[in-house]
N, C-alpha and C positions, 0 to 999 in steps of 0.2 A: 137841506135840513128840514125835519118835520116841523109842523106848526107849533107843537109843544116840545121844546128841546128835551131829549131823553138823556139824563145825566146819571152816570154810574157814580155811586157815593160810597166812600170807605174812609176809615180812620185808623191810624196806628201811631200811638203816642207813648214814647218812653225816652227819658234822658238817662243814658247809661254810664254809670261810674265803673270803669273797667278795672280800677285798682282795689275795689272792694272784694272781700273773700266770697261773698254770697253769689248765688246764681238765681236770677229772676225767672220764675217758671210760670206756666199757664195759669195756675191757681192764683197768682199774684195780680192778674189782669182782670179788670172789669170788662165784660164782653157783651156787646149788643149785636143782634143779628137781624137781618131783614128789616121789617117795618118798625122794629124797636128803635132803629136809628132816627126815625121820623117823629118819635114821641118826646124828643128832648127840647122841642121849641119852647123858648122862654126860660131855660135854665141857666142862661148866661155863659154857656160854653161856646168854644169855636164851632163845634158841630151844630149847635143850635142856630148860630148865625147863618150857616149855609142853608139849613132847612127853612129858616125864616125868609131869606132872600129868594130862594127858589120857589117858595110858595107864592110870594108876591109876584115873581116874574112868570109864573105859570109853567115852571119846569115839571116834567114828569120824572120823579126820582126812581132810580133803580138801586135801592139800598142793599148793600152786601154785608159788611161787618165793620164794627168799631171796637178796637181793643186799646185800653189805656191803663197805665199803672203809674204809681208814684215813682220818682227817680230812685234808682237802686242799682244793684250790681249787674254784671254782664247777663244778657238775656239768653236763655236756652233757645237754640235754633228751632226747636219744635214750635215755639210761639210764632216765629216768622212763617214757618211752613203752614201752620194752621190758618194764619191770616191769608197767605198766598192761595191756599186751597179755596178759601171762601170767595175771595175777590176774583180769582181766575174763573171759578165755576160760574159766578154771577155774570161775568163778562161773556163767557161762551154761551150761556143760556139766553142772553139778551141780544147778542150780536145780530142774529138773523132779523130781528125786528128793528134794528137800528140803535146805535149809541152815538149821540152827538158830542158828548164831552165826558170827561172824568174829573171828579173833584176829590182831592185827598186832604184829609186833616192829619198832618204829620208833625213830629217834633223837629227832626233834623239831626239829632245826636243819639240815635239808637244803634247799638252794636250787639251782635249776637256772638256766640262762641264760634261761629263759622264766617260771619260777614261783619267786618268792622264798619262797613258802610251799608247798613241794612236798607236805608231809604234808596240809596243808589242802586242796590240790587233789585229792589222792588220796581223802580222806574225802568231799569234795563229789561226785566222780565215782561213788564207790561208792553213795552214797545215790540217785543217778539211775538205777541199774540196776533192772530190773523186779523188784518185790517187795522190794527192799533196805530200804525205809523201816521195815519191820516186823522186821528182823533186828538183834539187838544186836551192836554192834561194841565190843570191848574190846581191851586190849593193854598194852604196856609202853613207857615213854619214858625217855630219859636225863634226868637232873637238869638238864642244860645245854640243854634244848630251848627254842627261841623259839616259844612256843605262841600260835596265833591263836584268836580267839573262834570262827571258822568251824569249826576243827578240833574244838574241844571240843563245840560245839553238835551236831555230826554224830555224836558217839560216846555210848556208854553208860557209859564209864568206863575211863580209862587209869590205870595205877599207875606212878609214877615211882620211880627210884632214890632212896633216902633218904640215901645216904652218898657223900661225895667225899673220898678215893678211892672208886671205885665197887665196893666189896667186896660189895655186895648186889644186883648186877644180876640174878643168877640167882634170888635170893629175890624180887625185885620182879616179875620175869616170872611166877614161880609164883603170887604174890599176884594178879596180873592175871588169871591163869587161874581162880583161885578166885572172883574177882569175876564173871567171865563165867558160871561155874557157878552162882553165887548168882542172877544175873539170870535164868538159864534156870529155876532151881528156883522162884523167885517168880513167873515169868511176868509180870514187872513191870519197867518201865524206871525206873532211879533218876533223880533230878535231877542235872544236871551244871552247876555254877556255875564261872565262870572270870573272873579279872580281872587286868589288867596293873597293876604297881605304879608304872610310870612311872620306872623306875630302870635303870641300866646298870652292871653290875659286871664287872670283869676276872676271868678265871679264878682268879687268885691270891686273890681275895676270896670265893670260893665253896667253900672247904673247910668241911666240916661239923663240924670240931673247933673252928672259929673263929666268933665273932660277925661278921656277922649270921646266917649260915646255921644255926649251932648252935642259937640261940634259936628260930628259926622252925621247925626240925625238931622240937625239943622240944615246942613248942606244938601242932604237927600231930599228933604221937603222942598227946598228952594228949586232944585232941579225938576222935581215933579211938577211944580207950579209954573215954571218959566220956560222949560225946554220943550220944544215942539216934539210930540210923539212919544215922550217918556211916560210910560204907564206906571212903573213902580221902580223904586230904588230901595234895595234891602241891605241893611247893615247888620251883619252877623257878628256878634261879639265872640261867638264860639263857646265851647264847653271844655274847659281845660282838664277835667278829670277823666277824659276818655283818651286812651292811648291808641290813636288811629292815624293813618297817613294824612288825613284831612282835618285833623284837629286844629282849631285856631280861628283867627279873625278872617272873614272874607266878605266880599261885597258883590251883589248882583244888580244888574239893570235890565229891565224889560222895556223894550222900546219899539215903536213903529216908525221912528224917525231914522235919520241917516246913521248907519252903524258906526261910521268913523267918529261922529260927534258923541255917540253914546260911549265909545271907547275912550275918548278924551275925558269925559266926565268920570268914568271909572278910574282912569289913571290919576285924576286929581284927588279922588277920595282915597285911593290906596296911598298916595304920597302923604296926604294929611294924616292918615292913620299911623304911618311910620314916623312922621314928624312929632306926633303927640304921644308916641309910645312911652316916653319918659313919665308921663302922668299916670300911666297904668301900673307903675311899679309901686304897689301899695304895701304898707307894712302895718300889721295889726299890733295893738298895744298889749304889753304884759300886764295882766290884772294886778299883780303885786305892786306895780308902780303906780296904780291908781287909788290905792287905799286912802291916802290923805285927801285926795280930790273927792272921792265918794263921801267921806265923812263930812267934808265941808258942805257938799250939797245937802246931805241929810240934816245937818245942824241948821242950815238956812231954810229948811222946809221945801227944798227944790226937788220935788219928786212927782211922779215916778222917774227913776233913772233907768234907761234901757242899756243893757250890755248885750250887744249882738255877738254871737259866737259862730263865725263862719265855718270853723273846723267841724262843727256838728250840724251843718246846714242841711236840714231835711229836704228842702227844695233842690239841693244839689246832689242828693242821693245818700247822705249820711244817715246812720241808724236812728238818730234822735234820742239816744239814751246816754249821752255823755254826762259825766258827773262832775266835771272840773269846776264849774261855777257853783254848783251846790256845795261842794267841799270848800270852796273859797268863801262863800257867804257864812258857812258854819264856823270856819276857822277864825274869821275876823269878827264874829258876833254881830253881823249886820242885821238889823231888824227889818221886818216887813217885806222879806223877799218873796218872789214867786218864781218857781222853776217848773217846767213841763218836761217830763221824761216818759218816753215810750217804753213800756215794760209790761207785756201781756202776762208774763208769769207772776209778777208782783201783784197785778190787779186780781189775778185768779186766786191768790192766797188770801185776799181780803173779802172774798165773796161770802165766807162763813162768819165774818166778824159783824158786830152790830155797830150802828152809828153811835158815836160817843165813846167807843172803846179806845183805849190807848193800845197801839199796836207797834210792833217792831218788824220792819221788813227790809230785806236787802234789795236795793233798787239800782237799775241801770248798769252801765259798764260792760255789757255783754256783746254788743253788736260789732265792735271793731277792736282789733288788737292794738290800734294806735291810741285808744282812749286810756283813761286813768283807772278803769276798773270799777266794780260795784262799791256802793256806799251803804252802810247800815243806817237806817233812818227810823226814828221813833217819833210818833205823833198821834194826834187824835183823828180818827176816821170821821170826817164831817160831811162827806158827800159821796154818793155813788150814783151812776147813771149808765144808760146804754150808749152814751157818747154821741148821739145824733144832735146836730144843730144846723141852723140855716145861716148862711153868711149875712152879716149886717150890711156888707158892701158888695153889691152884685157885680161890681167891676173889680173885685179883689183878684189879685194874682192867683189865688187858689181856684177861682172860677175857671181859669184857663185850663186847669187840670181836671177838675171834678165837678164843675157846675156849682150850684148854690146850696145843694143839700149834702152835708158832710157827715161822714160816719167815722168817728175816732175809735169805734169798738168800745167795749165796757170800760168805764173810767172810775177812778176813785181819787178823792182829795184828802190829803193828810195835812193837818195843821200842827206845826211845831211852835214852841214859844217864840222863835225868831222869824218864822215865815211858813209858807205853804208850798206843797208840791202837788201838781196834777199828774196822775199816772194814767196813760192811755194804753190801749191795746193795738191800735193801728197808728203808725207814725203819721202825723198831720202837720204840715207846714204852718208856722205861726204867722199867717198872713191876714188874719181877721180877728178883731177883738171879741167876736161872738164865741170863739173857742173858749176863752176864759169865762166870760159872763154866763155862758150856758151851764157852767159847772159851779156857779155861785161865787166866782172870784171877780171882784171889781178891779180892773187894772188901774184905774185912776187913783185908787186908794193904796196901791202898793208903793213900797219905797224903792225897791230894786226888782227889775224884771229881766230874767235871763231869756234871750230870744235866740233860738237855734236857726239862724238865717244869715245871709250875706247882705242882700240889698232889698229883696222883695217884701220884707216886713215894714219898710219905711212908710208906705201909704197908711197902714193901720196905726203904727206906733208913734211916728213923728208928731202927729197932732196932739198927743197927750203927754209926750215926754218933755221933761224940763232939762234933761241932759241925755246925750247919746254917746256911747263909746263902742268901738268895734275892737274886740279883744282876741288875743292869740292864746288858744288852748290846744292840747293834743287832740287830734282827730283826723279823719280821712278827707276832709275838705279844706285843708289849710290853704290860706292865701299865699303861702310860700311854695311856689311851684317847683323850686329847686329840690324839694323833698321827694318828688315823684320819679320813679325809675322808668322814664319814657324809653320805649324801644322802637315804636312805629312812627312817632312824630319825627319829622326830619331833623337831623342834628343842627342844621343851620337855624332852625327856629328855637330849639332848646338852648342853643348857645347864647341867645339874646336875653335869656331870663336874668 
């Protein structure tokens, strides 16, 4: 190995909701090429962590391409081929001068219209390149990856996030870089074991403060600390809104120790996941059944009250334009509500209006046939902006996707006698309070806040909420997985829902 390890660097990050009608195309991705990948240091993202570690360790980076997009529908295969063209060209250009390692920033649940296991296809292709079989491949993966055996067998060790909300994405990527550094130091490939648990869990069941994920992550950390040779234990909760042969819960262990002992540990974890499967059968609440409870909170001054709406979970790929809770608040005359709806067309119609004008606009309900449809809303236009803000929490779940500088696109705020709505032009997961504050909305002063998320909002909203409810509304990310017409997920898994 050369004195300064030469590390090929690339990133491909997308969580793919295959039941959505939309196709995610190249224009939906933020793309960095070449040295642009090295300019992210300090932005809180997983890619930044790799750059920071490598700089400290004296790596010579061979940066190729980084492509990332918000969760959304099936990815057009041209996106994958564009990525492959860039990384393979980079490899072939650098191979003669030596490549000591490959680091990949991936999600683990990307599916294209040709490859349901896009990351597995990527690893397979990499291993076919001249000389690549002897080069260690490491990286970082999201806790919600749908991981295939082919992908794990082609790698020397990925490290997954350990927390949901993903407050440790930067730290996990840093650990993945340390693992690659250790592989290079030892000049030895570790054993990578992987096994599917045969389980499907909705995102609302994958919070790491709750069983079953809490228990599994605790076991994983104990094994890493006490078992000789164990370098990483990864618990993948899976991403249930992808219809693929590998969708679901799985676990991997990276170890330099005795393979039979690592297999025993893996078997224990798989058994525990199955034993705790009953705790993953979550049921969200009917909002109509909460009316009296909400009024009691309001009368007692117990606010803000957070109503999380997993069915329109932006972080899970939903369009973020559902109107169910807006209609609910209006129907029951709840005061002081705050709702965020992604609707670029509605924002565009407000660009010619003046602040202080009373306007009527049809909002939301366009992104999914499973939603309740648009709502006509009349209010005072009180704020307009370009939608840029910086995360208040640099370890926000949102930083794992986009870094700390966020762009919601042009935005507008309409104030109704009962509450306010923030209209955005780019769907933005509600994982940081800076989203509201940057638009003049003080979340602590709201009575009811509709949050389009499943679990990842908790780090931001739990500290200010006096009450939390997870509610069932129509939408493409429902916690009721029996609603989805799985075709590629094995029937033995679907039957356990």
